[in-house]
C-alpha positions as CSV (number, residue, x, y, z in Angstrom):
1,M,1.5,-2.6,26.9
2,S,1.0,-4.1,23.4
3,D,-1.9,-2.9,21.3
4,Y,-5.2,-4.7,21.6
5,L,-9.1,-4.1,21.2
6,I,-12.0,-5.3,23.1
7,R,-15.5,-6.0,22.0
8,A,-18.3,-5.5,24.6
9,T,-22.0,-5.0,25.1
10,A,-23.8,-2.5,27.3
11,F,-27.3,-1.1,28.4
12,D,-28.6,-4.8,28.6
13,G,-27.3,-5.8,25.2
14,N,-28.8,-3.0,23.4
15,V,-25.4,-1.4,22.6
16,R,-22.4,-3.1,20.9
17,A,-19.1,-1.4,21.5
18,Y,-15.4,-1.7,20.4
19,A,-12.4,0.2,21.9
20,I,-8.9,-0.1,20.9
21,K,-5.3,1.0,21.8
22,S,-3.4,1.1,18.5
23,T,-0.3,3.2,19.3
24,E,2.5,0.7,18.3
25,T,0.6,-0.5,15.2
26,V,0.1,2.9,13.8
27,N,3.7,3.8,14.8
28,E,4.9,0.8,12.8
29,A,2.8,1.7,9.7
30,C,4.0,5.4,9.8
31,R,7.5,4.4,10.4
32,K,7.4,2.1,7.1
33,Q,5.7,4.9,5.2
34,D,7.9,7.7,6.3
35,T,4.8,9.9,6.9
36,W,4.8,13.5,8.0
37,A,2.7,14.4,10.9
38,T,-0.7,15.2,9.4
39,A,-0.4,12.3,7.1
40,S,0.3,10.1,10.1
41,A,-2.8,11.2,11.8
42,A,-4.9,10.4,8.7
43,L,-3.4,7.1,8.2
44,G,-3.5,6.4,12.0
45,R,-7.1,7.2,12.3
46,T,-8.0,4.9,9.4
47,I,-5.8,2.0,10.6
48,T,-7.4,2.3,14.0
49,I,-10.9,2.2,12.7
50,G,-10.0,-0.5,10.1
51,A,-8.6,-2.8,12.9
52,M,-12.0,-2.4,14.7
53,M,-14.0,-3.1,11.6
54,G,-11.8,-6.3,11.0
55,A,-12.7,-7.5,14.5
56,M,-16.4,-7.6,13.3
57,L,-15.6,-10.1,10.7
58,K,-15.0,-13.9,11.4
59,G,-12.6,-16.6,10.3
60,D,-10.6,-15.7,7.3
61,D,-12.9,-12.8,6.3
62,Q,-10.9,-9.6,5.5
63,L,-11.7,-6.1,4.3
64,T,-10.2,-3.1,2.5
65,I,-10.9,0.4,3.2
66,K,-10.1,3.1,0.6
67,I,-10.6,6.8,1.2
68,E,-10.3,8.9,-1.9
69,G,-10.5,12.6,-1.2
70,D,-9.5,15.7,-3.1
71,G,-6.8,16.7,-0.6
72,P,-3.1,16.5,-1.2
73,I,-2.6,13.2,0.8
74,G,-4.4,11.3,-2.0
75,A,-5.9,7.8,-1.4
76,I,-5.6,6.1,2.0
77,I,-5.8,2.2,1.8
78,V,-6.1,0.0,4.8
79,D,-6.5,-3.9,5.0
80,S,-7.6,-5.7,8.0
81,N,-8.9,-9.0,9.1
82,A,-10.6,-11.0,11.7
83,K,-7.2,-12.1,13.3
84,G,-6.2,-8.5,14.5
85,E,-3.7,-8.1,11.6
86,V,-3.8,-4.5,9.8
87,R,-1.8,-2.6,7.4
88,G,-2.1,0.5,5.4
89,Y,-0.5,3.4,3.4
90,V,-1.2,6.7,1.9
91,K,-0.6,7.8,-1.7
92,N,1.4,10.9,-0.6
93,P,3.0,10.4,2.8
94,H,4.8,13.7,3.0
95,V,1.9,15.9,3.9
96,H,1.8,18.3,6.8
97,F,0.4,21.7,7.7
98,D,1.9,23.7,10.6
99,E,-1.4,25.5,10.9
100,K,-3.7,23.5,13.3
101,N,-7.5,23.3,12.7
102,E,-10.1,25.2,14.6
103,K,-9.9,22.7,17.5
104,G,-6.2,23.1,17.7
105,K,-5.4,19.6,16.2
106,L,-3.6,18.5,13.1
107,D,-5.7,19.5,10.0
108,V,-6.7,16.0,8.7
109,K,-9.6,17.4,6.9
110,R,-7.3,19.7,4.8
111,A,-5.0,16.6,4.0
112,V,-7.9,14.3,3.0
113,G,-10.3,16.8,1.4
114,T,-14.0,17.2,1.7
115,S,-15.0,15.8,-1.7
116,G,-14.7,12.1,-2.6
117,F,-15.7,8.7,-1.4
118,V,-15.1,6.2,1.4
119,S,-15.3,2.6,0.1
120,V,-15.3,-0.7,2.1
121,V,-14.8,-4.0,0.2
122,K,-15.4,-7.2,2.4
123,D,-14.2,-10.6,1.3
124,L,-16.4,-12.9,3.1
125,G,-15.3,-16.1,1.3
126,L,-18.2,-15.9,-1.0
127,R,-18.4,-15.6,-4.9
128,D,-19.1,-11.9,-4.8
129,Y,-17.6,-9.3,-2.5
130,F,-19.6,-7.0,-0.4
131,T,-18.9,-3.4,-1.3
132,G,-20.2,-0.3,0.4
133,Q,-19.4,3.4,-0.7
134,V,-20.5,6.7,0.7
135,P,-19.4,10.3,-0.1
136,I,-16.9,11.9,2.2
137,V,-18.8,14.2,4.6
138,S,-16.2,15.9,6.7
139,G,-12.6,14.5,5.8
140,E,-11.9,14.1,9.5
141,I,-12.4,10.3,9.0
142,S,-14.3,9.4,12.2
143,E,-17.3,11.4,11.2
144,D,-17.1,9.8,7.6
145,F,-17.2,6.2,9.2
146,T,-20.2,7.3,11.4
147,Y,-21.9,8.2,8.2
148,Y,-20.8,5.0,6.4
149,F,-22.2,2.7,9.2
150,A,-25.6,4.6,9.1
151,R,-25.8,4.8,5.3
152,S,-24.3,1.6,4.0
153,E,-24.8,-0.8,6.7
154,Q,-27.9,0.9,8.4
155,I,-26.4,0.7,11.8
156,P,-26.6,3.8,14.0
157,S,-23.1,4.4,15.2
158,A,-20.7,6.6,16.9
159,V,-17.1,6.3,15.7
160,G,-14.0,8.0,17.1
161,A,-10.3,7.9,16.5
162,G,-7.4,10.0,17.3
163,V,-3.6,10.1,17.0
164,I,-1.1,12.2,18.8
165,V,2.2,12.7,16.9
166,N,5.5,13.5,18.6
167,P,7.9,16.3,17.3
168,D,10.1,13.5,16.0
169,L,7.2,12.0,14.0
170,S,6.8,8.9,16.2
171,I,3.4,8.2,17.5
172,Q,2.7,9.2,21.2
173,A,-0.8,7.7,21.4
174,S,-3.4,6.3,19.1
175,G,-6.8,4.7,19.9
176,G,-10.5,4.8,19.0
177,F,-13.9,3.5,19.6
178,I,-17.1,2.4,17.8
179,I,-20.5,2.3,19.5
180,Q,-23.4,0.8,17.8
181,M,-27.0,0.8,18.6
182,M,-28.7,-2.5,18.2
183,P,-32.4,-2.9,17.1
184,G,-34.6,-2.1,20.0
185,A,-32.4,0.3,21.7
186,E,-34.4,2.9,23.6
187,E,-34.2,6.6,22.8
188,D,-33.3,7.4,26.4
189,T,-30.2,5.2,25.8
190,I,-29.3,6.9,22.7
191,T,-29.7,10.3,24.2
192,Q,-27.6,9.4,27.3
193,I,-24.7,8.1,25.0
194,E,-24.9,11.3,22.8
195,K,-24.7,13.5,25.8
196,R,-21.8,11.5,27.1
197,L,-19.8,11.8,23.9
198,E,-20.2,15.5,23.8
199,T,-18.3,15.8,27.2
200,I,-15.6,13.2,27.0
201,P,-11.9,14.1,26.5
202,P,-10.4,13.4,23.0
203,I,-9.9,9.6,22.6
204,S,-6.2,10.1,21.9
205,S,-5.7,12.0,25.2
206,M,-7.3,9.1,27.1
207,V,-4.8,6.7,25.5
208,R,-2.0,9.0,26.2
209,D,-3.0,9.4,29.9
210,G,-2.8,5.6,30.2
211,K,-6.4,4.6,30.0
212,T,-7.0,1.0,28.7
213,P,-9.8,0.1,26.2
214,E,-11.7,-1.2,29.1
215,E,-11.4,1.9,30.9
216,I,-12.3,3.9,27.8
217,L,-15.6,2.1,27.4
218,D,-16.3,2.7,31.1
219,V,-16.0,6.4,30.4
220,L,-17.9,6.4,27.1
221,L,-20.7,4.2,28.4
222,D,-20.9,5.3,32.0
223,G,-23.9,3.7,33.8
224,G,-24.4,1.1,31.0
225,K,-22.9,-1.9,32.8
226,V,-20.2,-2.7,30.2
227,N,-19.8,-6.5,29.5
228,V,-16.5,-7.4,27.9
229,L,-17.0,-10.2,25.5
230,N,-13.4,-10.6,24.3
231,K,-10.0,-9.2,23.8
232,M,-7.9,-9.3,20.7
233,P,-4.2,-8.4,20.1
234,I,-3.6,-6.0,17.2
235,A,-0.5,-5.6,15.1
236,F,0.8,-4.3,11.8
237,K,1.2,-7.2,9.5
238,C,1.9,-7.2,5.9
239,R,1.1,-10.2,3.7
240,C,3.3,-9.4,1.0
241,S,5.9,-12.1,-0.2
242,K,8.2,-12.8,-3.3
243,E,5.8,-15.5,-4.2
244,R,2.9,-13.2,-4.3
245,I,4.8,-10.5,-6.2
246,G,6.0,-13.3,-8.5
247,N,2.3,-14.4,-9.2
248,A,1.4,-10.9,-10.0
249,I,4.3,-10.6,-12.5
250,A,3.2,-13.9,-14.1
251,A,-0.3,-12.7,-14.5
252,L,1.0,-9.9,-16.8
253,G,1.7,-12.4,-19.4
254,D,4.7,-13.5,-21.4
255,E,5.1,-10.4,-23.6
256,E,5.4,-8.1,-20.5
257,I,7.9,-10.3,-18.9
258,R,9.9,-10.4,-22.1
259,K,10.2,-6.7,-22.1
260,M,11.4,-6.8,-18.5
261,I,14.1,-9.2,-19.4
262,E,15.2,-7.4,-22.6
263,E,14.9,-3.7,-21.5
264,D,15.6,-3.9,-17.8
265,Q,17.5,-7.2,-17.4
266,G,15.4,-8.1,-14.5
267,A,12.6,-6.5,-12.4
268,E,12.0,-4.8,-9.1
269,A,8.8,-4.4,-7.2
270,V,8.1,-2.5,-4.0
271,C,5.2,-3.2,-1.7
272,H,3.0,-0.3,-1.1
273,F,2.2,-1.2,2.5
274,C,5.6,-2.0,4.0
275,N,8.0,-0.7,1.3
276,T,9.9,-4.0,1.0
277,R,11.7,-4.4,-2.3
278,Y,11.7,-7.5,-4.3
279,H,14.2,-8.1,-7.0
280,F,13.8,-10.6,-9.8
281,T,16.7,-11.8,-11.9
282,I,16.6,-12.7,-15.7
283,G,16.5,-16.5,-14.6
284,E,13.6,-15.9,-12.1
285,L,11.6,-14.1,-14.8
286,E,12.2,-16.8,-17.3
287,K,10.6,-19.2,-14.8
288,L,7.5,-17.0,-14.5
289,K,6.8,-17.1,-18.3
290,S,4.1,-19.5,-19.4
291,R,2.9,-20.3,-15.9
């Protein structure tokens, strides 16, 4: 079954919810990044949440997530849009700890760090971008985005994302959810959901056991009469191209291009997201001058 997410409402429209299966998408990103297990979990959680946040956008809108902690993984960058396309990378993909955390899971907190910031930049097709930034509160990523929604967007939310990594470093299961309270949601509804979230299995386990996003929301919002509004396919997709890289080189100016020609007899650029290499000959660099 290919990856997809659903958008739904529950509790008579007082709750908005998203659920996603992202196993193949995360596996493709981690394969391209050559991530080790703990780095895969961190990147996978961020990609999963990023894909759901992209589904909150419209048209050609897109967003960029940046998590900059003080852990060895360095920055995590994820781009997503309203079309279900997502990509991401970590600055240091070769991070793993054999020791599990107190819950017996991969120690993502140790990889990400507990000091730093989570930033979200939204390109909504307007003159200015919307930028929200909050401090990292746990390093586990899901809790950090729960805090982000409450603090930056003033939307009480519960965010969950999980990744199970196989011994061969492929991704066995990946998925997540975002549950948001709409204005006017009753305290009884909020309390019921909070208690339910305390008792559910890990989201990655539910995906591993074959539960669909629809079934996951039925578990999370038991008794809330889930109403699925739409379904969207999700996939890793990089937007890089030789033309885009060429435009970036041209923007450096003629003097920098001249140095590339004289000192390196050409240029090579590598996309951070998909690790595709683009080579530019002397002739191609000459054409980029004075553009």
